[in-house]
N, C-alpha and C positions, 0 to 999 in steps of 0.2 A: 694720321695719328692725331688725336685731338688733345687739347690742352690739359684735360683731366688726366690723360695717360701720362703726359709729361710731368705733371705735378706729382702724381703717385710715384713715378719712377725716380724723380729727384728726391722725394721725401724718403723713399726706401733706401736709396743709396746713402743719403746724408746721415740717416740713423745708424747705418752699419759701418761708416767710414771712421777711421782713426787717423788724424793728421799729426804727423811728427815733423819737426824741423829738420831740414837737410839742405844746407847752403841756400841756393836761390829758389828752391821749389820744395814741395812736400811729396811724401809718398802715401799711397792709399793701401789699406788693408783689404785683401780679397780672401775669401774662403770658398771652398767647394768640396763636395763629397766625391772622392775618387776611390776606386776599388783597389784592393791589394793586387800586386802583380802575380800572374800565374807562372808556375814553373814550366818551362818548355825547352825545346832544343835551342841551343845557342849557336849562331854562326861562328866559324873559326875566326880568330883575330887576324886582321890584315897586317901586312908588314908596314910598320910606320915609315912614311916616306921622309927622306932627308930634305927633299924639296918637292913642291907640287909638280905632278906630272903635267905634261903638255896638255893644253886645253883642247878638248874635242867637242865641237858644238853639237854634233848629232843632227839627225834629220829635223827639218822644220815641222811645226805643227800643221795639221791639215787646214785647208782653206776655210773650214767652218768657224775658225777662230778669228776671222777678219771682221766679223760682226758688225749695232747701228751706228712764297717768300714770307719766311717768318722772322720776327724780331729775335736777335740773339739773346740767349740767356746764360746763366753761369755754367761753365763747363763742369761736368760732374766728376771728372777725374782730377786729382791733384797729385800727379806722380813726381818721382824724383827725376830731375833733369841731369844731364851729364854725358849721355851716350849720343853718338852721331845718329842723326835721323836718316839722312841720305848717305849712300855709299859712293866712294870714288871722288874724283876731282869736282870741285864746285858744290860739295855737300853743304846742305843747310845746317845752321847751328840747331841744337835741340831746342824745341819749344817747351816752355814750362807747363803748358796745359796738355801735353801729350804723354801718355804712359810709356815709359821705356823699360822700367822694371817695377815690380810690385812689392810692397812691404809685407814680410811674413816672418814669423818666428820659427817656422818649420822649413824643411828642405823641399819646398814646393817650387816647381818651375812650370813654365807655360809654353808648350810647343805650339807654334803657329805655322800654317801653310797658306801660301798666297797663290793666286792666279788660276785656280781650278774653278769648277771641277773638271778633271780630265778623265776620259773614259778608260784609260789604261792605268795611269799612275795613281789616281785617287783611290780606286779599289785596292790596289796593292798596299798603299799606306794604311787604309782602313784595316786590312787583314793583320798587319803588324801591330797596330794599336790594340786591336781586339785580342790578339794572342796574349798581350801583356796587360790587358784590362786597364788601359790608360786612356785619358781624354785629352783632346787638343782643341784648338780653335782654327777654323778654316775661313779665311778671308776670300770670298768668291767674286769672280768677275761676272757681271750680270749677263752678258751675251753668252758666256759658257753655261751658266746656270739655266738659261732659257733653253739651250740645246740639250742639257742633261738634267732635267728636274728630278729624275729618280735618284741621282747621286746626291742631291740636296737632301732628299728624304732619308737616304742611307746614312748620311752624316748625322742627321738629327736623331734617327732611330738608335744609333750607337752611342748617343749621349754627348756628342761633340757640339760645340758652339758654332753656329753658322753666322758669319759676319760679312760686312759690306766692304768691297774693294773696288767700287765704281763699276760702271757699265762697260767701258771700253779701255780702261787703264791709261787715261791721259794724265799729264802732270797738271794737277788742279790749279796750281798757282799761275798757270799761263792762260786760264780760261776766265771769261766773264762770269759773274755770279749766277746768271740764269743757266749756263751750261754746267756749272758746278752742282747746282741743285738738281738738274736733270740726271747727271751721272750718278749721284748718290741716291736721289729719290726714286729713280726708276729701278735701281737694284733693290732698294728696300721694299718697294711695292711688289716686285717679283718674289722675293723671299717670303713676304707675308702671304702672297697668293698661294705659294706652294706649301709652306709649313704652318700657316695659320697665325704666325706672329712675326712682326717686323724685327730686324736685328737691333741689338743694343750697342754694337761696337762697329767701328769703321777704321780702316787703314788707308791712308792716301798712297797712291802709287809713288814709289821712290821715297816714301816717308815724308813727302814735301807738303807741309801745311802752311797756310798763312791765316791772318785774322779772318778774312772773308770765308775761306773754306771751313775753318773751325766753327765759325758762327752758324753756317748752314748745317754742318754736321750736328751741332748741338740742337739746332731748331728742329731737326728731323728725329731727335730723341736718341742720338748715338754719342758714345764717348770715343775720343780719338786714341788710337793705339799705335805705338812705334815698336821698337825692339831694342834689347840690350846686347844680344848675341846674334851676330849675322853669320850663318853657317857658310856663307859664300858659295852656296850650291849653284847660284845663278851664273857663276864663272865657269862651271863644269870642270873643276880641277881634278876630279877623281874621287871615288867614294872614300878612300882612305883619308885624303886631305879634309873632306867634309866632316868625317867622323871625328877626327882629332881636333879640328877647329872647334866643334861643339864641346867636346870633353874638356879641352884645355881652358875654355872661357866660361864654363858653367859656374854658376853661383846661385844661392837661394834667391828666389824672386825674379829670376831672369826670364824675360820674354825672348824666345828663340825664333829667329826668322828662317824659314825654309820655304820651298815651293813644290806644289803638286801639279802645277800647270805652267803655261807660259814658255814651254820649251821641252826638250827631251830630259826627263827627270829620273831616269833609271838609276843614276848615281845617288840621287837623294834617297830613293827607296833602299838601295843597298846599304848606304851609310846608316839610315835609321834602323835597319834590321840589326846592325852591329852595335851602335852606340846606345840604343834605348835600354837593352837589358843591363848594360854596364852602369848606366845612370841609376837604374833601379837597385842594382847591387850596392851602389855607393850611397843609398839611402834617399835619393831624390824621388819625388812623387810628381809626375806630370799631371796637371789638371787643366781644365778649361778656364778661360777668363770669364769672370762673373761680375758685371757692374752692379 
């Protein structure tokens, strides 16, 4: 990606962004054209659990998932900080240059899916999104995208954003700069080879960024993205718990974290099939993230 492309991208973003004060960081205005939801059959409501069901890890992914410098510039996103970037003990504090939620005057939300594409779960999620004419952002693992390039094309053909989630899902803050660049750069190159355009967005595994990885992300022409609502689907707590976690925490501008790969994700699929039409009924409009 050459410097002219970086300059054009930054200029386009800066012309569109509106910065508002919010504590220690700012929020960025994003807009996108999303279709109106279609009316279709709705799954019956699950019984709301009084406590999360016992965790069931499910079968492991197949062996095919075991898979392999530029000067920093200004980060293009100026999001509002405040949400946790990593989940669980030892979580990193939110970084002011990472988008956790996006400023909007409308009830727009941003569904995101990590760790795919997966040959079973990604098509199921695509069918649900297509049924309700909604758009999402998929942060793909490079080694999975290499195995299933047709799924990358399917994501793009349906109007979803395809973004970078590294090549092998390492914790970037533990790697030397050369390996960070390789993890992000190799995935961007693959996406560009398959889709004809490099990704504009990246998410660090575990949401764990530092100044080095953020500088490399920016030098590769990508904006860093976190999340405001963690569906907790990675804990495999049951579809009901996932669905109510999303519904209870939803708010305008929220970036929602879910997964279409990285494990057995049938609970994620079932939960999405139930909570998405209810979000639409409540006036929310899921759209893709657009830098």
